[in-house]
C-alpha positions as CSV (number, residue, x, y, z in Angstrom):
1,X,98.0,119.5,20.2
2,X,96.6,123.0,20.8
3,X,93.3,121.4,21.8
4,X,95.0,119.2,24.4
5,X,96.8,122.2,26.0
6,X,93.7,124.2,26.1
7,X,91.8,121.4,27.9
8,X,94.7,121.1,30.5
9,X,94.5,124.9,31.1
10,X,90.8,124.7,31.6
11,X,91.1,121.8,34.0
12,X,93.8,123.7,36.0
13,X,91.6,126.9,36.1
14,X,88.6,124.9,37.3
15,X,90.6,123.2,40.2
16,X,93.0,125.9,41.5
17,X,92.3,124.8,45.1
18,X,94.1,121.5,44.5
19,X,97.4,123.3,44.7
20,X,96.4,124.8,48.1
21,X,95.3,121.4,49.5
22,X,98.7,119.9,48.6
23,X,100.5,122.8,50.3
24,X,98.4,122.5,53.5
25,X,99.0,118.7,53.6
26,X,102.8,119.3,53.3
27,X,102.7,121.9,56.0
28,X,100.7,119.6,58.3
29,X,103.1,116.7,57.8
30,X,106.1,118.9,58.5
31,X,104.4,120.1,61.8
32,X,103.9,116.5,63.0
33,X,107.5,115.6,62.1
34,X,109.0,118.7,63.7
35,X,106.8,118.8,66.9
36,X,105.8,115.2,67.7
37,X,105.1,115.7,71.5
38,X,102.6,118.6,71.2
39,X,98.8,118.4,71.2
40,X,96.6,120.6,69.0
41,X,96.5,123.3,71.7
42,X,100.2,123.4,72.2
43,X,100.3,121.5,75.5
44,X,102.1,118.2,76.2
45,X,99.7,115.3,75.8
46,X,101.4,113.3,78.5
47,X,102.4,113.9,82.1
48,X,106.1,114.1,82.5
49,X,107.5,113.8,86.0
50,X,111.0,114.9,87.0
51,X,112.8,112.3,89.2
52,X,114.5,113.4,92.4
53,X,118.1,114.6,92.2
54,X,119.4,111.4,93.8
55,X,117.5,109.1,91.4
56,X,119.1,107.6,88.3
57,X,118.8,109.8,85.3
58,X,115.9,108.6,83.0
59,X,113.1,110.0,80.9
60,X,109.7,109.2,82.4
61,X,106.9,109.6,79.9
62,X,103.6,108.4,81.3
63,X,101.2,106.6,79.0
64,X,97.6,107.6,78.3
65,X,94.8,105.0,78.8
66,X,94.8,104.0,75.1
67,X,98.5,103.2,75.2
68,X,98.1,101.2,78.4
69,X,95.5,99.0,76.7
70,X,97.8,98.6,73.7
71,X,100.7,97.7,75.9
72,X,98.6,95.0,77.5
73,X,97.7,93.6,74.1
74,X,101.2,94.0,72.6
75,X,103.8,93.6,75.4
76,X,107.2,95.3,74.8
77,X,110.4,95.5,76.8
78,X,108.7,97.4,79.6
79,X,109.0,95.5,82.8
80,X,105.8,96.9,84.4
81,X,103.5,94.0,85.1
82,X,106.3,91.3,85.1
83,X,106.0,89.0,88.1
84,X,108.4,90.0,90.8
85,X,109.7,87.4,93.3
86,X,107.3,87.5,96.3
87,X,109.1,88.8,99.3
88,X,108.1,87.5,102.8
89,X,106.3,90.3,104.6
90,X,107.7,91.3,108.0
91,X,105.7,90.0,111.0
92,X,103.2,92.5,112.5
93,X,104.0,93.4,116.1
94,X,102.0,91.8,118.9
95,X,100.6,95.3,119.8
96,X,99.2,95.6,116.2
97,X,97.7,92.1,116.3
98,X,96.0,92.9,119.6
99,X,94.7,96.3,118.6
100,X,91.1,97.0,117.6
101,X,92.4,99.4,114.9
102,X,95.5,101.3,113.9
103,X,95.8,105.0,112.9
104,X,99.6,105.4,113.0
105,X,102.8,103.4,113.2
106,X,105.6,103.8,115.8
107,X,106.5,107.4,116.5
108,X,110.1,106.2,117.3
109,X,111.0,105.5,113.7
110,X,111.4,108.0,110.9
111,X,109.1,106.1,108.5
112,X,105.8,106.7,106.8
113,X,103.5,104.6,104.7
114,X,101.5,105.8,101.6
115,X,98.2,104.1,101.1
116,X,95.7,104.3,98.2
117,X,92.0,103.6,98.5
118,X,89.2,102.9,95.9
119,X,91.2,101.1,93.3
120,X,92.0,99.6,91.0
121,X,91.2,102.1,88.2
122,X,92.4,102.9,84.7
123,X,94.9,105.4,86.2
124,X,96.5,102.6,88.3
125,X,99.3,102.0,85.8
126,X,100.3,105.7,86.0
127,X,100.4,105.6,89.8
128,X,102.7,102.5,89.6
129,X,105.0,104.1,87.1
130,X,105.6,107.0,89.5
131,X,106.2,104.7,92.4
132,X,108.6,102.7,90.3
133,X,110.5,105.8,89.1
134,X,111.1,106.8,92.7
135,X,111.5,103.2,93.9
136,X,109.1,103.5,96.9
137,X,106.6,101.2,98.4
138,X,102.9,101.7,98.8
139,X,99.8,99.8,100.0
140,X,96.6,99.6,97.9
141,X,93.2,99.1,99.5
142,X,91.1,97.5,96.8
143,X,87.3,97.5,96.3
144,X,85.8,94.2,95.2
145,X,83.7,95.5,92.3
146,X,86.6,97.5,91.0
147,X,88.8,94.4,91.1
148,X,86.2,92.6,89.0
149,X,85.8,95.5,86.6
150,X,89.6,96.1,86.2
151,X,91.3,92.8,86.9
152,X,94.3,93.6,84.7
153,X,95.0,96.7,86.7
154,X,94.6,94.8,90.0
155,X,97.0,92.2,88.7
156,X,99.4,95.0,87.8
157,X,99.5,96.1,91.5
158,X,100.0,92.5,92.6
159,X,102.6,91.6,90.0
160,X,104.7,94.7,90.8
161,X,105.0,93.6,94.4
162,X,102.8,96.2,96.1
163,X,101.0,95.3,99.3
164,X,97.2,95.0,99.1
165,X,94.4,95.2,101.5
166,X,90.6,95.2,101.1
167,X,88.3,98.3,101.2
168,X,84.9,96.5,101.1
169,X,83.1,95.0,98.1
170,X,81.0,97.9,96.9
171,X,82.2,100.9,99.1
172,X,78.9,100.9,101.0
173,X,78.6,102.0,104.7
174,X,79.1,98.7,106.6
175,X,77.7,100.1,109.8
176,X,74.2,100.3,108.1
177,X,74.2,96.7,107.1
178,X,72.9,93.8,109.2
179,X,75.3,91.1,110.3
180,X,74.7,88.8,107.4
181,X,75.1,91.5,104.7
182,X,78.2,92.8,106.3
183,X,79.8,89.3,106.5
184,X,78.8,88.7,102.9
185,X,80.6,92.0,101.9
186,X,83.8,90.7,103.5
187,X,83.6,87.4,101.8
188,X,82.9,88.9,98.3
189,X,85.7,91.4,98.6
190,X,88.2,88.8,99.7
191,X,87.1,86.4,97.0
192,X,87.5,89.1,94.3
193,X,91.2,89.6,95.3
194,X,91.9,85.9,95.9
195,X,90.7,85.0,92.5
196,X,93.8,86.9,91.3
197,X,96.4,86.0,93.9
198,X,97.3,83.7,96.8
199,X,99.2,86.5,98.4
200,X,98.6,87.1,102.1
201,X,95.9,89.8,102.7
202,X,96.5,91.4,106.1
203,X,94.6,94.7,106.2
204,X,91.1,96.0,106.0
205,X,90.0,99.7,105.7
206,X,86.3,100.4,106.3
207,X,84.6,102.7,103.7
208,X,84.4,106.3,105.0
209,X,86.5,105.2,108.0
210,X,83.1,104.2,109.6
211,X,83.2,101.1,111.8
212,X,82.0,99.5,115.0
213,X,83.1,96.6,117.2
214,X,81.1,94.2,115.1
215,X,82.9,95.2,112.0
216,X,86.3,95.0,113.7
217,X,85.5,91.5,115.1
218,X,84.4,90.3,111.6
219,X,87.6,91.6,110.2
220,X,89.6,89.7,112.8
221,X,87.8,86.4,112.0
222,X,89.2,86.8,108.5
223,X,92.7,87.5,110.0
224,X,92.5,91.2,108.9
225,X,93.8,94.2,110.9
226,X,91.7,97.3,110.6
227,X,93.8,100.2,109.5
228,X,92.7,103.8,109.3
229,X,95.0,106.9,108.8
230,X,96.4,110.0,110.4
231,X,97.1,112.2,107.4
232,X,94.2,112.9,105.0
233,X,94.5,115.7,102.4
234,X,91.0,115.0,101.3
235,X,92.3,114.5,97.8
236,X,88.9,113.1,96.7
237,X,87.5,116.6,96.8
238,X,90.5,118.6,95.6
239,X,92.0,119.0,92.2
240,X,95.1,121.1,93.1
241,X,98.1,118.9,93.3
242,X,100.2,121.5,95.1
243,X,97.5,121.8,97.8
244,X,97.3,118.0,98.2
245,X,101.1,117.7,98.5
246,X,101.4,120.6,100.8
247,X,98.9,119.1,103.3
248,X,100.6,115.7,103.3
249,X,104.1,117.1,103.8
250,X,103.1,119.5,106.5
251,X,101.1,117.0,108.5
252,X,103.5,114.0,108.1
253,X,105.3,112.8,111.2
254,X,107.0,109.6,112.4
255,X,104.8,106.6,111.8
256,X,102.3,108.5,109.6
257,X,99.8,106.5,107.6
258,X,98.9,108.7,104.6
259,X,95.5,108.3,102.9
260,X,95.3,109.0,99.2
261,X,92.9,107.8,96.5
262,X,93.2,106.2,93.1
263,X,91.5,107.5,90.0
264,X,92.3,111.2,90.8
265,X,94.4,113.3,88.3
266,X,95.2,115.8,91.1
267,X,96.5,113.0,93.3
268,X,98.5,111.5,90.4
269,X,100.2,114.9,89.8
270,X,100.8,115.4,93.5
271,X,102.5,112.1,94.1
272,X,106.0,113.1,92.9
273,X,105.7,116.2,95.0
274,X,104.7,114.2,98.1
275,X,107.5,111.7,97.7
276,X,110.2,114.4,97.2
277,X,108.8,116.4,100.1
278,X,108.7,113.5,102.5
279,X,112.3,112.6,101.5
280,X,113.4,116.2,102.2
281,X,111.9,115.9,105.7
282,X,114.0,112.8,106.2
283,X,111.3,110.2,106.1
284,X,111.7,106.7,104.7
285,X,108.6,105.6,102.7
286,X,107.8,101.9,103.4
287,X,105.0,99.4,103.1
288,X,102.3,99.2,105.7
289,X,103.6,95.9,107.0
290,X,107.1,97.3,107.5
291,X,105.7,100.3,109.3
292,X,103.6,98.2,111.6
293,X,106.3,95.6,112.3
294,X,107.9,97.9,114.9
295,X,104.8,99.2,116.7
296,X,104.7,98.6,120.5
297,X,102.0,99.8,122.8
298,X,101.6,103.4,121.7
299,X,98.9,106.1,121.9
300,X,98.6,105.9,118.1
301,X,97.0,102.5,118.4
302,X,93.7,101.6,120.0
303,X,93.6,98.5,122.2
């Protein structure tokens, strides 16, 4: 009996750190239970966006990329990605159809259109969640190779009812291509999108905004209207969401076509600020087709 007690005491003396390991584990478990939304540096590990005051009350907790992939594999009650009934797009005005290219909609209506270039991307789902939270439309100009690389994200744009256009196949400067290569670029970019949807594709935006008459005519042979922009915060080279939002809100005017880019954290964080700022200035945010359905002959179009 005394021998057994002695052995237990020796074992306890040899391994005193076991008690401390148990204490540390208990403290760690309590921390995770008490503070589930904090990362190891004390910052929220998700972006939380406050809806506008006139929006329905709801908690918007954006998913990280890992959670997006898990959601795709194990669908829940989230409606994002469910097929929406396809609404008939408004007819483009005769002025738009006759134009070489468009920079701006009608200055007679208090409407603007938000457009996104360079997608789809892994951040696409987060952009869509913000648009859904504020219940606003947007138009996505897709790159062919990105559609092939991220088909699920491209389908997410389509299935949630957002308008799409093409932005070339590989985002190369079309003006430096010969006629055959340029026409092949159009065909490949259209094929990449049409492999996912039969939805009408109306719009083309040239990479870098660089084009010539040849490119415009090729677009027209594919029944595409060339659309540029009149508000550009150059978000592709800025990281400050406040600076991006400030530029858009200050420059926006009736009929503005706003250029933003996918895959940019700064743009993602600026988007709620942009939407709320445009609303405060009295603008209605609409799809590109709706914006261009009311355009008549106007200095903002080129004929």
